[in-house]
C-alpha positions as CSV (number, residue, x, y, z in Angstrom):
1,X,0.1,0.2,0.1
2,X,1.4,3.3,-1.0
3,X,0.6,6.4,1.3
4,X,0.5,10.1,0.3
5,X,0.3,13.2,2.4
6,X,-0.7,16.4,1.2
7,X,-3.5,19.0,0.7
8,X,-7.0,18.2,-0.8
9,X,-9.5,20.8,-1.5
10,X,-13.0,21.0,-3.2
11,X,-15.8,23.1,-4.2
12,X,-17.5,22.3,-0.7
13,X,-14.2,21.5,1.2
14,X,-11.7,23.9,2.5
15,X,-8.1,23.1,2.0
16,X,-7.3,20.0,4.2
17,X,-4.4,17.8,5.1
18,X,-5.0,14.5,4.5
19,X,-3.3,11.1,3.9
20,X,-4.2,9.0,0.9
21,X,-3.7,5.4,0.9
22,X,-3.5,3.7,-2.3
23,X,-3.6,-0.2,-2.5
24,X,-5.6,-3.4,-2.5
25,X,-7.8,-1.7,-5.8
26,X,-9.0,1.0,-3.1
27,X,-8.6,4.7,-2.8
28,X,-8.7,5.6,0.9
29,X,-8.6,9.4,2.3
30,X,-8.3,10.2,6.1
31,X,-7.8,13.5,7.7
32,X,-6.0,13.2,11.0
33,X,-7.9,10.2,13.0
34,X,-11.0,10.9,10.9
35,X,-11.6,8.2,8.2
36,X,-13.2,10.4,5.3
37,X,-14.1,7.5,2.8
38,X,-12.8,4.4,1.0
39,X,-13.5,3.8,-3.0
40,X,-12.8,1.4,-5.6
41,X,-9.6,2.7,-7.7
42,X,-11.6,2.4,-10.8
43,X,-14.1,4.9,-9.6
44,X,-11.2,7.6,-9.2
45,X,-10.3,9.9,-12.3
46,X,-6.9,11.5,-12.1
47,X,-5.2,14.1,-13.9
48,X,-2.1,15.8,-13.5
49,X,-2.7,19.5,-14.4
50,X,0.4,21.1,-13.3
51,X,3.9,20.0,-11.6
52,X,2.4,19.9,-8.3
53,X,-1.6,19.8,-8.8
54,X,-3.8,16.9,-9.6
55,X,-7.6,17.1,-10.5
56,X,-9.3,14.1,-9.0
57,X,-12.9,13.1,-9.7
58,X,-13.8,10.8,-6.5
59,X,-17.0,8.9,-7.3
60,X,-17.8,11.9,-9.7
61,X,-17.0,14.8,-7.2
62,X,-14.3,17.0,-8.1
63,X,-11.2,17.6,-6.1
64,X,-7.8,19.1,-6.3
65,X,-4.7,17.2,-4.5
66,X,-1.3,18.8,-4.0
67,X,0.7,15.8,-2.9
68,X,4.0,16.3,-1.1
69,X,5.5,13.6,-3.3
70,X,3.6,14.5,-7.0
71,X,6.1,12.1,-9.0
72,X,5.5,9.2,-6.9
73,X,1.7,9.9,-6.5
74,X,1.5,10.6,-10.4
75,X,3.4,7.1,-10.9
76,X,0.8,5.2,-8.5
77,X,-2.2,6.8,-9.6
78,X,-1.3,6.8,-13.2
79,X,-1.8,10.6,-13.9
80,X,0.8,12.0,-16.4
81,X,1.5,15.2,-18.4
82,X,1.9,14.9,-22.1
83,X,4.7,17.1,-22.6
84,X,4.9,16.2,-26.4
85,X,2.1,18.1,-28.0
86,X,2.9,21.5,-30.1
87,X,1.3,23.4,-27.2
88,X,2.7,21.6,-24.3
89,X,1.4,23.1,-21.0
90,X,5.0,23.7,-19.8
91,X,6.8,24.6,-23.2
92,X,9.1,21.9,-22.9
93,X,8.8,20.8,-26.6
94,X,9.3,24.3,-27.7
95,X,12.4,25.0,-25.3
96,X,14.2,21.7,-26.5
97,X,13.4,22.6,-30.3
98,X,14.7,26.3,-29.7
99,X,18.0,24.8,-28.0
100,X,18.5,22.2,-30.8
101,X,18.0,24.9,-33.5
102,X,20.4,27.3,-31.8
């Protein structure tokens, strides 16, 4: 089981420090000693929208998650940013092409 700490916020939720456990096909969220919920991993939609921020849909409800370890969380949840497009979000492709062309 992988555990991730970070800040979770949503439309009806103030930013809260949480612990997310991912394992055994489940996505579990707790805040301190309070168990917030547990969902089947296939009911979680995750998109990495910046280096540090993830857009999550938990059973259809939208949230933003800022994990303390974004790279490992991204690998575990399967959310990646496509940096190969012509209009890459971080301009990586354009910077590489500019450097290669001198």
